[in-house]
PLY file of the C-alpha trace (Angstrom):
ply
format ascii 1.0
element vertex 57
property float x
property float y
property float z
element edge 56
property int vertex1
property int vertex2
end_header
-3.31 1.18 25.39
-0.29 -0.67 23.99
-2.28 -3.89 23.62
-4.93 -2.09 21.59
-2.27 -0.44 19.42
-0.88 -3.83 18.42
-4.24 -4.69 16.82
-4.37 -1.43 14.85
-3.72 -1.18 11.11
-1.50 1.89 11.75
0.80 0.07 14.20
4.30 -0.55 12.83
6.80 -2.82 14.50
10.32 -2.12 13.29
13.50 -3.74 14.65
15.57 -0.59 14.12
13.05 2.12 15.01
10.93 0.20 17.50
7.15 0.20 17.65
5.28 3.28 16.51
2.03 4.60 15.07
2.19 5.49 11.38
-0.60 8.11 11.55
0.58 11.65 10.85
-0.47 13.80 13.78
0.04 17.50 14.30
1.82 18.73 17.43
-1.33 19.11 19.58
-2.73 15.74 18.54
0.60 14.05 19.26
0.72 15.59 22.75
-2.81 14.34 23.54
-1.95 10.93 22.10
1.27 10.55 24.09
-0.22 11.79 27.36
-3.30 9.62 26.77
-5.70 12.51 27.38
-8.12 10.85 25.00
-10.64 8.19 26.00
-10.03 6.25 22.81
-7.87 6.62 19.78
-9.76 8.39 17.00
-7.43 6.83 14.44
-7.84 3.20 15.48
-8.61 0.80 12.63
-8.75 -2.89 13.34
-6.09 -4.69 11.31
-7.85 -7.46 9.43
-5.54 -9.38 7.13
-8.44 -11.45 5.76
-10.54 -8.45 4.68
-9.39 -8.67 1.05
-9.97 -12.41 0.90
-13.57 -11.99 2.04
-14.14 -9.44 -0.74
-12.79 -11.88 -3.34
-15.19 -14.65 -2.34
0 1
1 2
2 3
3 4
4 5
5 6
6 7
7 8
8 9
9 10
10 11
11 12
12 13
13 14
14 15
15 16
16 17
17 18
18 19
19 20
20 21
21 22
22 23
23 24
24 25
25 26
26 27
27 28
28 29
29 30
30 31
31 32
32 33
33 34
34 35
35 36
36 37
37 38
38 39
39 40
40 41
41 42
42 43
43 44
44 45
45 46
46 47
47 48
48 49
49 50
50 51
51 52
52 53
53 54
54 55
55 56
């Protein structure tokens, strides 16, 4: 799952805090997320840095 997280728009890589997901989850959602009791992340959004450029053209 870590490889998929790195391609997500919510993935934050910080030198001081480490890697984390910037989505605000409640306590139950966080438990399911951390124990990976979900088949796929419902919050996954593909990070596409060229999305804005395509809209401009």
